[in-house]
Each structure stands twice: as structure tokens, then as C-alpha cells.
C-alpha positions as CSV (number, residue, x, y, z in Angstrom):
1,X,0.0,0.0,0.0
2,X,1.4,3.3,-1.0
3,X,2.5,5.5,1.9
4,X,0.5,8.6,2.5
5,X,2.3,11.5,4.1
6,X,0.2,14.1,5.7
7,X,1.9,17.5,5.9
8,X,0.2,19.5,8.6
9,X,0.3,23.2,7.7
10,X,0.2,25.7,10.5
11,X,-2.4,28.2,9.4
12,X,-2.4,30.7,12.2
13,X,-0.5,34.0,12.3
14,X,-0.2,34.0,16.1
15,X,3.1,35.1,17.5
16,X,5.1,32.7,19.7
17,X,3.7,32.4,23.2
18,X,5.0,31.0,26.5
19,X,1.8,29.5,27.8
20,X,0.8,26.4,25.8
21,X,-2.6,24.7,25.5
22,X,-3.2,21.7,27.8
23,X,-3.1,18.1,26.6
24,X,-5.5,17.5,23.6
25,X,-7.6,14.4,22.8
26,X,-9.1,12.8,19.7
27,X,-12.2,10.7,19.9
28,X,-14.6,8.9,17.6
29,X,-18.2,9.1,18.9
30,X,-21.4,7.4,17.7
31,X,-24.9,6.9,19.0
32,X,-24.7,3.3,20.2
33,X,-22.3,0.6,21.3
34,X,-23.9,-2.3,19.5
35,X,-25.2,-2.1,15.9
36,X,-27.4,-4.3,13.8
37,X,-25.9,-5.6,10.6
38,X,-27.1,-3.4,7.7
39,X,-27.6,-0.4,10.0
40,X,-25.4,2.5,9.1
41,X,-23.1,3.9,11.9
42,X,-22.8,7.7,12.0
43,X,-19.5,8.7,13.6
44,X,-18.0,12.1,14.5
45,X,-14.3,12.7,14.8
46,X,-14.0,15.0,17.7
47,X,-11.0,17.0,19.0
48,X,-10.8,18.2,22.6
49,X,-8.5,21.2,22.8
50,X,-7.5,20.6,26.4
51,X,-8.7,24.0,27.6
52,X,-5.5,25.9,27.3
53,X,-5.3,29.7,26.9
54,X,-3.8,29.5,23.4
55,X,-6.0,26.9,21.7
56,X,-5.4,24.7,18.7
57,X,-5.6,25.4,14.9
58,X,-4.6,22.2,13.1
59,X,-5.6,18.5,13.4
60,X,-4.3,15.6,11.5
61,X,-5.8,12.2,11.7
62,X,-5.0,8.8,10.2
63,X,-7.3,5.9,11.0
64,X,-7.1,2.2,10.4
65,X,-10.0,-0.3,10.2
66,X,-10.7,-3.8,9.1
67,X,-12.8,-3.7,5.9
68,X,-14.1,-7.2,6.5
69,X,-16.3,-5.8,9.3
70,X,-17.3,-2.4,7.9
71,X,-16.8,0.0,5.0
72,X,-16.7,3.8,4.9
73,X,-19.8,5.0,3.0
74,X,-19.2,8.7,3.0
75,X,-17.4,11.6,4.8
76,X,-18.9,15.1,5.3
77,X,-17.7,18.3,6.9
78,X,-21.0,19.3,8.6
79,X,-20.5,21.6,11.6
80,X,-16.7,21.2,11.3
81,X,-14.5,23.7,13.2
82,X,-12.0,23.9,10.3
83,X,-12.0,26.0,7.1
84,X,-8.9,24.8,5.3
85,X,-7.9,21.3,4.4
86,X,-4.2,20.6,3.8
87,X,-5.4,17.0,3.2
88,X,-8.9,16.6,2.0
89,X,-10.7,13.7,3.7
90,X,-9.9,10.4,1.9
91,X,-10.5,6.8,2.5
92,X,-9.9,3.3,1.0
93,X,-12.2,0.4,1.8
94,X,-9.8,-1.9,0.1
95,X,-6.8,-1.0,2.3
96,X,-8.8,0.0,5.4
97,X,-7.6,3.5,6.0
98,X,-9.0,7.0,6.4
99,X,-6.9,10.2,6.5
100,X,-7.6,13.9,6.9
101,X,-5.9,17.2,8.0
102,X,-7.8,20.4,8.8
103,X,-6.8,23.8,9.9
104,X,-8.3,27.2,10.9
105,X,-6.9,30.7,10.8
106,X,-8.2,31.4,14.3
107,X,-7.4,29.3,17.4
108,X,-10.1,26.9,18.6
109,X,-10.4,27.1,22.4
110,X,-13.7,25.5,23.2
111,X,-14.0,22.2,24.9
112,X,-14.7,20.0,21.9
113,X,-15.3,20.4,18.2
114,X,-16.1,18.3,15.1
115,X,-13.4,17.6,12.6
116,X,-15.3,15.4,10.2
117,X,-18.4,13.1,10.1
118,X,-18.1,9.6,8.8
119,X,-20.8,7.1,7.9
120,X,-19.9,3.4,8.2
121,X,-21.7,0.4,6.8
122,X,-21.4,-2.9,8.8
123,X,-20.8,-5.9,6.6
124,X,-20.0,-8.7,9.1
125,X,-20.9,-9.8,12.6
126,X,-18.4,-9.3,15.4
127,X,-16.3,-6.8,17.3
128,X,-14.1,-4.5,15.4
129,X,-12.1,-1.2,15.9
130,X,-11.3,2.2,14.4
131,X,-7.7,2.9,15.5
132,X,-5.6,6.1,15.3
133,X,-2.3,5.6,13.5
134,X,0.3,7.7,15.1
135,X,3.5,6.9,13.3
136,X,2.5,4.2,10.8
137,X,2.7,4.1,7.0
138,X,-0.7,5.8,6.5
139,X,-0.2,9.3,8.0
140,X,0.5,11.1,11.2
141,X,-2.1,11.9,13.9
142,X,-1.6,15.1,15.8
143,X,-3.2,18.2,17.3
144,X,-1.2,21.4,16.9
145,X,-1.4,24.6,19.0
146,X,-1.7,28.1,17.7
147,X,1.5,29.0,19.4
148,X,3.6,30.0,16.4
149,X,5.6,26.7,16.6
150,X,2.9,24.1,15.7
151,X,3.5,22.3,19.0
152,X,1.9,18.8,19.0
153,X,-0.1,18.5,22.2
154,X,-2.0,15.3,21.4
155,X,-2.0,13.1,24.4
156,X,-5.1,10.9,24.3
157,X,-6.2,9.4,20.9
158,X,-8.8,6.8,21.8
159,X,-9.8,4.0,19.6
160,X,-13.5,3.3,18.8
161,X,-15.1,-0.1,19.3
162,X,-18.0,-1.3,17.3
163,X,-20.0,-4.5,18.0
164,X,-22.0,-5.6,15.0
165,X,-24.7,-8.0,16.0
166,X,-28.4,-9.0,15.7
167,X,-31.5,-7.1,16.7
168,X,-31.5,-9.1,19.9
169,X,-27.9,-8.0,20.6
170,X,-28.9,-4.4,20.2
171,X,-31.8,-4.8,22.6
172,X,-29.7,-6.6,25.2
173,X,-27.1,-3.8,25.1
174,X,-29.9,-1.2,25.6
175,X,-31.1,-3.1,28.7
176,X,-27.6,-3.1,30.0
177,X,-27.3,0.6,29.6
178,X,-30.7,1.1,31.3
179,X,-29.6,-1.0,34.3
180,X,-26.4,1.0,34.7
181,X,-28.1,4.5,34.4
182,X,-26.3,7.0,36.6
183,X,-23.6,4.6,37.8
184,X,-19.9,5.3,38.0
185,X,-18.2,2.4,36.3
186,X,-14.6,1.2,36.8
187,X,-13.1,-0.7,33.9
188,X,-11.3,-3.4,35.8
189,X,-9.2,-4.6,32.8
190,X,-7.9,-1.2,32.1
191,X,-6.5,-0.2,35.5
192,X,-9.9,1.0,36.8
193,X,-10.6,3.7,34.2
194,X,-13.7,5.5,35.3
195,X,-16.8,6.3,33.3
196,X,-20.1,8.0,34.2
197,X,-23.4,6.7,32.6
198,X,-25.4,9.9,32.2
199,X,-29.1,9.1,32.9
200,X,-30.4,11.5,30.2
201,X,-28.8,9.7,27.3
202,X,-27.4,6.4,28.7
203,X,-24.0,7.2,27.2
204,X,-20.6,6.9,29.0
205,X,-18.4,9.8,29.7
206,X,-14.7,9.3,30.5
207,X,-13.8,10.8,33.8
208,X,-10.0,10.7,33.3
209,X,-8.1,12.9,35.7
210,X,-9.6,14.6,38.8
211,X,-10.1,17.9,36.9
212,X,-11.7,16.1,33.9
213,X,-14.1,14.2,36.2
214,X,-15.0,17.4,38.0
215,X,-15.6,19.3,34.8
216,X,-17.8,16.6,33.3
217,X,-19.9,16.2,36.5
218,X,-20.5,20.0,36.6
219,X,-21.3,20.3,32.9
220,X,-23.9,17.4,33.1
221,X,-25.3,18.7,36.4
222,X,-28.9,19.7,37.1
223,X,-29.5,23.0,38.8
224,X,-31.6,23.0,41.9
225,X,-32.5,25.4,44.7
226,X,-31.0,25.3,48.1
227,X,-34.3,24.2,49.7
228,X,-34.4,21.1,47.5
229,X,-30.9,20.0,48.7
230,X,-31.7,20.7,52.3
231,X,-34.9,18.7,52.1
232,X,-33.3,15.5,51.0
233,X,-29.6,15.6,51.9
234,X,-30.1,14.0,55.3
235,X,-32.3,11.2,53.9
236,X,-32.8,9.7,50.4
237,X,-33.5,11.6,47.2
238,X,-36.5,11.1,44.9
239,X,-36.3,8.7,41.9
240,X,-36.3,11.5,39.4
241,X,-32.7,12.5,40.3
242,X,-31.1,9.1,41.0
243,X,-27.8,8.9,39.3
244,X,-27.7,12.6,38.5
245,X,-25.4,15.4,39.6
246,X,-27.2,18.3,41.3
247,X,-25.8,21.8,41.3
248,X,-27.0,24.0,44.1
249,X,-27.5,27.3,42.2
250,X,-28.2,29.2,45.4
251,X,-25.1,28.0,47.3
252,X,-22.0,28.8,45.2
253,X,-22.8,26.0,42.7
254,X,-22.0,23.2,45.1
255,X,-22.3,19.8,43.4
256,X,-23.8,16.6,44.7
257,X,-23.8,13.1,43.1
258,X,-27.0,11.2,43.9
259,X,-25.9,7.6,44.1
260,X,-28.6,5.4,42.5
261,X,-27.7,2.5,44.8
262,X,-28.4,4.1,48.2
263,X,-30.2,7.2,46.8
264,X,-28.1,9.5,49.0
265,X,-26.4,12.7,48.0
266,X,-22.6,13.0,48.1
267,X,-20.9,16.4,48.1
268,X,-18.3,16.5,45.4
269,X,-16.3,19.5,46.7
270,X,-13.0,20.1,45.0
271,X,-11.8,18.1,41.9
272,X,-9.7,15.7,44.1
273,X,-12.7,15.1,46.4
274,X,-15.1,14.5,43.5
275,X,-12.6,12.0,41.9
276,X,-12.2,10.1,45.2
277,X,-15.9,9.9,45.9
278,X,-16.7,8.7,42.4
279,X,-14.1,6.0,42.5
280,X,-15.3,4.9,46.0
281,X,-18.9,4.5,44.7
282,X,-17.8,2.9,41.4
283,X,-18.9,-0.4,40.1
284,X,-16.4,-2.7,38.4
285,X,-17.2,-3.7,34.8
286,X,-15.5,-5.7,32.2
287,X,-14.2,-4.2,28.9
288,X,-16.5,-6.5,27.1
289,X,-19.5,-4.9,28.8
290,X,-18.3,-1.3,28.7
291,X,-17.8,-1.7,24.9
292,X,-21.6,-2.1,24.6
293,X,-22.2,1.4,25.9
294,X,-21.6,4.3,23.5
295,X,-18.6,6.5,24.3
296,X,-19.4,10.3,24.3
297,X,-17.7,13.6,25.0
298,X,-18.9,17.1,25.9
């Protein structure tokens, strides 16, 4: 297979700066964890800027997949954060690769943004993967800052897992998600990586480091009045808020996790406190089961 070299072009005119963006991430997200054969899979390639003060302006991505399990049907740029394409999105279903590089004249500083959208068509039953290729023969995968140097700050490129099964498999996966609504899950085969199953969409959100966990919990939180918290904090909370994070909007935005097991509220406090509490209340889960729950980012 002919080697594809992606040349990432720094598009920004920013002058060199001393404060760099934080560590960036690349994700592939879709609506479910298990798919029925013949059901298209709509995937978004997402970049998380890391929340630094400078931001990012260039992303390169090379992805490998097994064409025996799915084919790429199409690629679109709907709602992309980029305007220029050093490498236009391209793919090969014969060789099992996809490559793209996008850039913008202005720095992107928001939490997460879309690079491209990809539609996949499953063609065979089984579990398969979409993997980022960092230094292989296809292309490079990187996230560059708008610092005047094009510093690569990519730290967490995460592979996507797709389980292609029957209608019964899809329904069983949905029941699993419903049974774990609001739980903190610890993936025992991956050093206890923590995930939160958000009750509103039954998707899993990676908690990562203490600051990541704290930010996700607050972004997914439900605002309530101080009187509501005081009414239930010394006893159990109503079913409507089991598994949710409550934000006391009348008391400095204090956050509470309502554990769906004992129905009690746990004050999250500082990032380190929130991370500790969530891990203490976590439920161990296998990688095989966590793969059945769609991975999502905010």
C-alpha cells in the first residue's frame, strides 16, 4: 500500500507564546455501542482542545479499520470547526484507512469540536475497531497549538469499538445501559478507568483525571434550589434524580452526586474530592460490557 504522508500546515499567524494549551484528545463518537448488521453507523471525529489559553488550529488524523467488518460509506464536513484542508478527507475500503488534515486561521479554544463526520456500513458480525495511526505508514495523527511553533499536544487518541450483531444483541445492550443508568463504572481490565453513565442519554463519559471528572460532572449537572438540597440531603432523594449530579445554584454552585444504589447525595467538593468519591462509589465492569455502551464527550 502506497504510503500517504500528511503534511500539517500551520495556518495561524499567532506570534510565539509561552503558555501552551493543555493536553489534547481525539475521539470517535457514535450513538450506540452495538449495531445491527445493515444499520449505518454515524460517527463524528472530535477533538478536545485541552482547555489551554492559546487553543489549537490544526488537526491531522489517520485511522485504520478492518474492511471485513465495515466499509466507509461517506465523509462530510457538517459543523466542522475547520475551514482549510491541507489533506482533504480520503479513505480506502480496500486497504482499510482514512486520512484527513484540517486547519483554521483562528485558534479553537472551546472544549470539543467536530473535525469530520463519517458514515460506516457494517458488513459482518463481530467486534471491530477504528484505530488512530500515530506513526505508521498511513499518515501522522496530531493536534497542533496556535503558538507560532505548531507544537503537537495530542495526548489521548482513543480507539473506537463497534460491536456488530443481531437485533437481539442491540436490545440486550440497551437493557444493560438502562440497568447502569447513573452509575460510576470502573473498567477493571484497564487499571480501573472511570466512566459515568449519564441518565439522560445512557452514554458513557470518560472521567479521566480529577479535573476532567469534576468538569464533566458539573457540565452534566442539574441546577436545583438550596431548599431542595436541604430537604433530602439528610435522607434519600426522589427517583427523578437518582444517578444525576445536582448543582445548588443558590449556594456557590456546590455539586452533589446522587448515588442510584443508596439514593443518597454525596458532596463533590474540590476536583480531588469528586474524583475520590466517584471511585469509592464505582462499580467494576469488564471491557466486554463497557464496549456495549456508547462513548461520548462534551
